[in-house]
Every structure is written in C-alpha cells, then in structure tokens.
C-alpha positions as CSV (number, residue, x, y, z in Angstrom):
1,M,6.8,16.4,13.7
2,N,8.2,19.5,12.8
3,L,5.0,20.6,11.2
4,L,3.1,20.1,14.4
5,A,5.8,21.9,16.6
6,N,5.8,24.7,14.2
7,S,1.9,24.9,13.9
8,N,1.3,25.4,17.6
9,R,0.2,21.8,18.2
10,A,2.6,20.8,20.5
11,D,0.5,18.4,22.5
12,E,0.0,16.5,19.2
13,A,3.7,16.6,18.6
14,F,4.7,15.4,22.2
15,A,1.9,12.6,22.0
16,L,3.4,11.6,18.8
17,L,7.1,11.4,20.3
18,D,5.5,9.6,23.4
19,R,4.3,7.0,21.1
20,Y,7.5,6.4,19.3
21,L,9.6,6.7,22.7
22,T,7.6,3.9,24.2
23,H,9.1,1.5,21.6
24,K,12.6,3.2,21.4
25,P,13.1,4.9,24.5
26,N,16.9,5.7,23.8
27,D,16.6,6.9,20.5
28,L,18.6,9.9,20.5
29,V,17.1,11.5,17.3
30,A,13.6,11.2,19.1
31,L,14.9,12.7,22.3
32,F,16.4,15.7,20.6
33,Q,12.9,16.3,19.0
34,V,11.4,16.2,22.3
35,G,13.9,18.9,23.4
36,R,13.4,20.8,20.0
37,T,9.6,20.6,20.4
38,A,9.9,22.1,23.9
39,A,12.1,24.8,22.8
40,I,10.0,25.8,19.8
41,T,6.5,25.7,21.9
42,G,7.6,26.8,25.4
43,K,5.8,23.5,26.6
44,Q,7.3,20.8,28.7
45,L,10.5,22.8,29.1
46,D,12.0,20.7,31.8
47,R,11.5,17.4,29.9
48,G,12.9,18.9,26.9
49,E,16.1,20.0,29.0
50,Q,16.4,16.7,30.1
51,A,16.0,15.2,26.8
52,L,18.7,17.4,25.6
53,R,21.1,16.9,28.2
54,A,20.7,13.1,27.6
55,V,21.5,13.5,24.1
56,L,24.5,15.4,24.9
57,A,25.6,12.8,27.2
58,A,25.3,9.7,24.6
59,P,28.0,8.1,23.3
60,G,28.9,8.6,19.9
61,V,27.2,12.1,20.0
62,G,29.7,14.6,18.1
63,S,31.5,12.0,16.1
64,D,28.4,10.2,14.5
65,P,27.0,12.3,11.8
66,A,23.6,10.2,12.1
67,L,23.2,11.3,15.7
68,P,22.0,15.1,16.5
69,A,24.8,17.6,16.5
70,P,25.9,18.9,20.0
71,A,25.7,22.4,18.7
72,S,22.1,22.0,17.6
73,A,21.5,20.7,21.3
74,H,23.0,23.4,22.7
75,F,21.3,26.0,20.8
76,R,18.0,24.5,21.8
77,L,18.9,24.4,25.4
78,G,19.7,28.3,24.8
79,D,16.1,28.7,23.4
80,I,14.7,26.8,26.5
81,A,16.7,28.9,29.0
82,A,15.8,32.1,27.1
83,R,11.9,31.0,27.4
84,R,12.5,30.3,31.3
85,G,14.2,34.4,31.2
86,T,17.4,32.8,32.5
87,K,19.5,35.0,30.0
88,D,22.8,34.3,31.6
89,Q,22.2,30.4,30.9
90,A,21.0,31.2,27.3
91,R,24.1,33.1,26.5
92,V,26.2,30.3,27.9
93,E,24.2,27.9,25.6
94,Y,24.2,29.9,22.5
95,E,27.8,30.5,22.9
96,K,28.8,26.8,23.1
97,A,26.6,26.3,20.2
98,I,28.4,29.0,18.2
99,E,32.1,27.6,19.4
100,L,30.8,23.9,18.3
101,N,29.5,25.3,15.0
102,P,30.6,28.8,14.1
103,R,28.2,28.8,10.8
104,L,24.9,28.3,13.2
105,E,23.2,31.6,12.1
106,A,20.4,31.2,14.1
107,A,22.4,30.6,17.5
108,K,24.2,33.8,16.6
109,R,20.9,35.7,16.0
110,A,19.5,34.1,19.3
111,L,22.6,35.5,21.1
112,K,22.1,39.1,19.8
113,A,18.6,39.2,20.5
114,L,19.4,38.5,24.5
C-alpha cells in the first residue's frame, strides 16, 4: 500500500483500499490509509479528509494503540489542507498534531514550511 502511494501509483493504491473496504468498511487503519494516500498523492482529497475525520471521531482512537494515532491523522489533514492551498487550516492541523505528539518531526517541518 505505502509503496503504491509513494510510487505515484495512487489509482492502484485506492483500488486496493477499495477492495479491502468492501469487506471491512469500518476498518480504521484502512480509512487512515485512504487519508494518508490522499495526502501523499494529492488525489481524492475530499475522500481522504472524510476518512481521516471518521478516524478521529471513532471510539477508541487515542486510547487504543492498535488504532491510528490522532496526531498522525491531524498531520495528514494538514497535508491535505496544504495541498488545497488553505494554509490557515493546514497550520491548525499541524499545530494540533504537534500538541498531541510533540515528537512528530514531520509535522514540525511541514508547519515551518508553510
């Protein structure tokens, strides 16, 4: 999955996620991957944002280490906002990510780059 997203093969990555989500539509890790793939590739940004917001709203997120970390979801929401050119929203998301995880260097670099 990550290899596809990182190799400019967004369509294949989303297709793979779609196949998986057909069987497990509420899998929070898969939903996070939708958001991450959108953030990395710049494709399906609305879908990626919706997926990440669903992850953040899900019970157990933030307390169950098997689920995506809220800081990571906010970081990817910041990436999506930055890709859209909404710097103020990106700043809010990056700051929230850093507040939740002060060691999240990628969010610090992204905030600095705005």
